[in-house]
C-alpha positions as CSV (number, residue, x, y, z in Angstrom):
1,M,115.6,-4.2,-57.5
2,L,119.4,-4.4,-58.1
3,Y,119.0,-1.8,-60.9
4,Y,117.5,0.8,-58.5
5,I,120.2,0.2,-55.9
6,A,122.9,0.5,-58.6
7,Y,121.2,3.6,-59.9
8,C,121.0,5.3,-56.5
9,L,124.7,4.4,-55.8
10,N,125.7,5.7,-59.2
11,I,124.0,9.1,-58.4
12,F,125.6,9.1,-55.0
13,F,129.1,8.6,-56.3
14,I,128.6,11.2,-59.0
15,I,127.5,13.7,-56.3
16,L,130.6,12.9,-54.3
17,E,132.8,13.4,-57.4
18,V,131.3,16.9,-57.9
19,F,131.9,17.8,-54.2
20,V,135.6,16.7,-54.4
21,L,136.0,18.4,-57.8
22,L,134.7,21.6,-56.4
23,Y,137.1,21.2,-53.4
24,V,140.0,21.0,-55.9
25,L,138.8,24.0,-57.9
26,K,137.8,26.2,-55.0
27,N,141.1,28.1,-54.8
28,M,141.3,28.5,-58.6
29,L,137.8,29.9,-59.1
30,P,136.4,33.1,-57.5
31,F,133.9,31.6,-55.0
32,S,132.6,33.5,-52.1
33,M,133.9,32.7,-48.6
34,A,130.5,31.2,-47.6
35,L,130.5,28.9,-50.6
36,K,134.1,27.9,-49.9
37,G,133.1,27.0,-46.4
38,L,130.2,24.9,-47.6
39,I,132.4,23.1,-50.1
40,D,134.8,22.3,-47.2
41,V,132.0,21.0,-45.0
42,L,130.7,18.7,-47.8
43,A,134.0,17.4,-49.0
44,M,136.1,17.0,-45.8
45,P,134.5,13.8,-44.4
46,V,135.5,11.9,-47.6
47,L,138.9,13.5,-47.8
48,M,139.7,12.9,-44.2
49,L,139.1,9.2,-44.7
50,V,141.4,9.1,-47.7
51,Q,144.0,11.2,-45.9
52,K,144.1,8.6,-43.1
53,I,144.6,5.8,-45.6
54,V,147.3,7.8,-47.5
55,K,149.1,8.6,-44.2
56,H,149.7,4.9,-43.6
57,S,150.8,4.1,-47.1
58,V,153.9,4.6,-49.3
59,L,152.3,7.8,-50.7
60,R,152.9,9.8,-47.5
61,C,156.3,10.9,-48.8
62,F,154.7,13.4,-51.1
63,K,154.6,17.0,-49.9
64,V,151.4,17.7,-51.7
65,D,148.0,16.5,-50.5
66,I,146.9,14.0,-53.1
67,S,143.8,12.8,-51.3
68,P,141.3,14.7,-53.5
69,Y,142.8,13.2,-56.6
70,I,142.7,9.7,-55.2
71,A,139.1,10.2,-54.1
72,L,138.2,11.4,-57.6
73,I,139.7,8.3,-59.2
74,V,138.0,5.9,-56.7
75,F,134.6,7.6,-57.1
76,F,134.9,7.5,-60.9
77,Y,135.6,3.8,-60.9
78,L,132.8,3.1,-58.4
79,S,130.4,5.1,-60.5
80,N,131.4,3.2,-63.6
81,F,131.0,-0.1,-61.8
82,C,127.4,0.9,-60.8
83,S,126.7,1.8,-64.4
84,Y,128.0,-1.6,-65.5
85,L,125.7,-3.2,-63.0
86,M,122.7,-1.3,-64.4
87,E,123.5,-2.6,-67.9
88,A,123.7,-6.2,-66.8
């Protein structure tokens, strides 16, 4: 049972990584406006949570929004943790 829960969470975190990565790449790649809006809708709930946390930390002194990069790192580690649980 634990294997299936870890497997589902692993897939969930990978999907979130893809949404955040598309958010980072949306201005560099030629996406249509509709697709850019869809990427914003899918990624913003996660990014708003990270932005609230960053706003109250020492990282708020940066002029650049680093919340997508922090979210990518966190989701990467959570995905790897779920993979580790599946192997055990």
